[in-house]
VONUKOL-391243 format. One record per atom (N, C-alpha, C): x, y, z. Coordinates in steps of 0.001 Angstrom, whole numbers, padded with zeros to 6 digits, always signed. Example, Ala and Ser with C-alpha at 12.3 -4.5 7.8 and 13.67 -1.06 7.14 Angstrom:
<atoms>
+013190-005690+007800;+012300-004500+007800;+013200-003300+007800;+012850-002250+007080;+013670-001060+007140;+012900+000030+007870;
</atoms>
This chain:
<atoms>
-059349+027166+039598;-058468+026038+039700;-057036+026552+039603;-056198+026014+040458;-054801+026468+040540;-054007+025868+039383;-053082+026657+038866;-052244+026216+037752;-051188+025248+038258;-050946+024219+037493;-049894+023254+037851;-048548+023768+037342;-047458+023211+037837;-046136+023655+037351;-045973+023433+035847;-046596+022364+035296;-046505+022124+033859;-047227+023216+033082;-048415+023649+033590;-049145+024725+032937;-048358+026023+032990;-047692+026279+034115;-046882+027493+034218;-045753+027488+033184;-045129+026323+032979;-044037+026236+032011;-044553+026423+030592;-045747+025901+030299;-046299+026030+028958;-046749+027455+028684;-047369+028076+029656;-047924+029405+029468;-046911+030531+029623;-045757+030252+030161;-044782+031330+030353;-044105+031665+029025;-043544+032861+028953;-042862+033301+027745;-041479+032667+027643;-040934+032199+028736;-039608+031617+028770;-039726+030093+028681;-039261+029475+027551;-039378+028035+027414;-038315+027277+028199;-037380+027985+028826;-036285+027328+029509;-036727+026382+030622;-037724+026694+031465;-038084+025752+032525;-038515+024386+031966;-039246+024361+030874;-039668+023087+030313;-038461+022314+029767;-037502+023018+029139;-036312+022358+028628;-035441+021854+029766;-035334+022635+030834;-034538+022213+031975;-035118+020958+032612;-036431+020853+032595;-037072+019701+033200;-036708+018419+032445;-036592+018470+031093;-036304+017276+030304;-034810+017022+030105;-033989+018041+029969;-032585+017862+029633;-031629+018186+030776;-032094+018736+031824;-031220+019096+032926;-030507+020395+032673;-029828+020882+033697;-029135+022157+033604;-027689+022004+033153;-027133+020799+033152;-025714+020611+032844;-025426+020599+031358;-024209+020976+030967;-023832+021001+029559;-023322+019654+029040;-023485+018587+029802;-022944+017292+029422;-023507+016802+028078;-024779+016996+027839;-025409+016595+026584;-024725+017280+025390;-024457+018567+025490;-023849+019312+024398;-022372+018972+024230;-021661+018700+025318;-020250+018322+025227;-020104+016971+024531;-020923+016002+024896;-020884+014682+024282;-021247+014789+022794;-022255+015575+022464;-022652+015770+021078;-021556+016420+020259;-020880+017401+020807;-019796+018084+020112;-018623+017140+019878;-018262+016349+020886;-017166+015388+020723;-017510+014368+019631;-018740+013895+019619;-019167+012938+018585;-019090+013577+017204;-019559+014812+017054;-019533+015492+015748;-018095+015688+015272;-017184+016058+016156;-015780+016247+015779;-015169+014917+015337;-015452+013839+016078;-014901+012530+015722;-015408+012064+014372;-016690+012258+014085;-017247+011852+012793;-016638+012688+011677;-016471+013966+011886;-015885+014846+010873;-014443+014451+010562;-013655+014170+011578;-012258+013765+011365;-012206+012416+010630;-013030+011479+011036;-013054+010174+010371;-013455+010276+008909;-014464+011080+008622;-014919+011262+007243;-013820+011926+006416;-013189+012933+006962;-012107+013620+006253;-010941+012696+005934;-010578+011839+006880;-009472+010901+006633;-009852+009886+005556;-011104+009417+005550;-011499+008439+004547;-011539+009070+003158;-011951+010310+003044;-011972+010983+001745;-010549+011238+001256;-009659+011626+002138;-008274+011902+001740;-007544+010624+001308;-007871+009488+001882;-007183+008239+001569;-007843+007459+000445;-008963+007918-000086;-009661+007204-001146;-008853+007272-002434;-008584+006129-003028;-007804+006101-004275;-008625+005617-005448;-009914+005415-005290;-010750+004980-006393;-010738+003472-006536;-011553+002969-007439;-011670+001539-007632;-010610+000992-008568;-009948+001863-009318;-008992+001377-010317;-007550+001421-009825;-007310+001592-008547;-005957+001648-008040;-005337+003014-008258;-004038+003008-008566;-003303+004251-008705;-002987+004597-010161;-003781+004123-011105;-003581+004430-012511;-004741+005296-012985;-004414+006440-013555;-005442+007357-014045;-005221+007618-015522;-006310+007746-016278;-006182+008003-017711;-007211+009041-018158;-006883+009697-019271;-007783+010700-019833;-007607+010721-021346;-008714+010582-022077;-008670+010603-023532;-008478+012045-024003;-007576+012230-024979;-007308+013568-025511;-007958+013721-026892;-007652+012821-027817;-008256+012904-029165;-008614+011506-029660;-009613+011451-030545;-010044+010219-031189;-010321+010530-032648;-009888+009631-033558;-010217+009798-034980;-010319+008415-035609;-011030+008337-036714;-011170+007102-037477;-010903+007428-038938;-009624+007454-039356;-009275+007882-040711;-009695+006900-041806;-009871+005617-041459;-010288+004646-042481;-011207+003597-041846;-011742+002716-042697;-012639+001694-042174;-011889+000546-041524;-010571+000516-041618;-009814-000576-041018;-008988-000168-039814;-009009+001104-039460;-008257+001529-038269;-008880+002766-037633;-008638+002892-036350;-009024+004073-035582;-007813+004503-034762;-007735+005773-034436;-006573+006317-033738;-007054+007019-032463;-006278+006841-031393;-006602+007484-030118;-005334+008025-029495;-005448+009189-028874;-004391+009778-028066;-004943+009926-026652;-004196+009421-025680;-004655+009537-024295;-003464+009692-023361;-003744+010203-022191;-002720+010448-021187;-002896+009454-020059;-001792+008865-019599;-001825+007883-018513;-000871+008344-017425;-001306+008260-016190;-000471+008595-015034;-000451+007376-014119;+000731+006759-013976;+000875+005585-013114;+002248+005609-012459;+002391+004875-011384;+003673+004827-010690;+004651+003880-011370;+004232+002626-011588;+005158+001630-012091;+004812+001084-013446;+004092+001797-014245;+003698+001312-015552;+002289+000758-015521;+001653+000739-016694;+000264+000305-016781;+000025-000451-018072;-001017-001271-018050;-001496-001951-019243;-002918-001473-019491;-003165-000894-020661;-004470-000312-020965;-005167-001120-022059;-006472-001290-021914;-007295-001968-022892;-008096-000907-023633;-007992-000889-024974;-008696+000082-025815;-009785-000635-026592;-010916+000027-026771;-012030-000547-027539;-012483+000461-028583;-012611-000007-029828;-013176+000817-030905;-014638+000422-031067;-015528+001419-031180;-016959+001189-031283;-017501+001847-032540;-018514+001226-033154;-019140+001849-034322;-020279+002767-033873;-021055+003270-034812;-022108+004244-034497;-023219+003658-033625;-023398+002325-033662;-024423+001676-032827;-023819+001173-031514;-022595+001585-031198;-021867+001199-029999;-021569-000293-029930;-021334-000886-031099;-020913-002282-031195;-019393-002283-031301;-018753-003170-030556;-017301-003236-030562;-016810-003752-031921;-015909-002975-032546;-015375-003356-033856;-013861-003565-033816;-013241-003400-032666;-011807-003634-032540;-011329-003404-031117;-010241-004106-030752;-009633-003929-029444;-008119-003909-029578;-007465-003356-028586;-005999-003355-028544;-005559-003220-027093;-004407-003810-026799;-003783-003661-025466;-002500-002854-025665;-002273-001915-024749;-001095-001052-024839;-000413-001049-023490;+000909-001275-023483;+001685-001171-022252;+002324+000216-022214;+002215+000864-021055;+002684+002233-020875;+003687+002255-019733;+004795+002973-019906;+005798+003101-018853;+005255+003932-017700;+005903+003837-016556;+005492+004594-015381;+005659+006090-015562;+004920+006849-014786;+004978+008307-014857;+003778+008865-015595;+003869+010125-015934;+002798+010792-016682;+003175+010730-018167;+002475+009895-018939;+002828+009632-020328;+001676+009970-021263;+002026+010476-022433;+001071+010709-023504;+001243+009573-024510;+000141+008895-024842;+000192+007722-025717;-000684+007981-026936;-000146+007654-028136;-000932+007705-029356;-000788+006339-030016;-001915+005690-030317;-001866+004361-030911;-003031+004148-031866;-002857+003152-032745;-003912+002780-033687;-004558+001478-033239;-005857+001357-033515;-006616+000156-033221;-007153-000375-034538;-006847-001647-034844;-007375-002257-036065;-008848-002549-035889;-009656-002267-036920;-011106-002447-036829;-011603-003312-037985;-012748-003951-037790;-013347-004776-038853;-014254-003950-039761;-014717-002787-039282;-015471-001831-040104;-015280-000440-039504;-015888+000555-040092;-015692+001945-039694;-016050+002158-038219;-015137+002739-037466;-015366+003051-036055;-015877+004472-035920;-016717+004686-034925;-017191+006033-034627;-016412+006643-033468;-015943+005804-032546;-015190+006300-031393;-014264+005221-030882;-013307+005642-030087;-012392+004724-029398;-012383+005148-027936;-012420+004158-027047;-012405+004467-025623;-011323+003659-024924;-010876+004194-023781;-009966+003448-022917;-010865+002678-021949;-010995+001380-022182;-011894+000564-021354;-011351+000425-019936;-010036+000230-019796;-009431+000136-018468;-007932+000331-018569;-007346+000787-017480;-005899+000856-017329;-005576+000318-015940;-004699-000661-015902;-004311-001294-014635;-002805-001321-014534;-002320-001432-013305;-000898-001538-013091;-000376-002800-013765;+000835-002739-014318;+001403-003913-014971;+001613-005012-013937;+001257-006234-014332;+001402-007372-013425;+000220-007541-012498;-000816-006708-012591;-001991-006813-011745;-002825-008007-012174;-003262-008805-011221;-004092-009985-011528;-005578-009695-011400;-005972-008483-011056;-007398-008137-010863;-008126-008023-012167;
</atoms>
């Protein structure tokens, strides 16, 4: 029985005839794929570079925390904002129950803040719950 062209393509050592049969000889498929990959890469890069996070343009970092007495806790933190920020602080006990809160207004720029939070009982930690731009309604 004579071999068909499909059998010749399958049995040959060169897989190119079978690929040519399905994809053609032109580079159009690869050019379109390359253009698509470049466009997706550029779009992804622009979105990552422009991402500012969910909290806007205010960033904070806790430096130190202490609880010298059962009625107060102390926190030092750094805030970086353009036009000033309002930060909400929470003092928590060992069971992570809130035992005190405080609001602190911070001037614009990169600022180091140290403040005390009044507590109803001994605090184990103090956290910066949020920092938002001053005047923000969110």
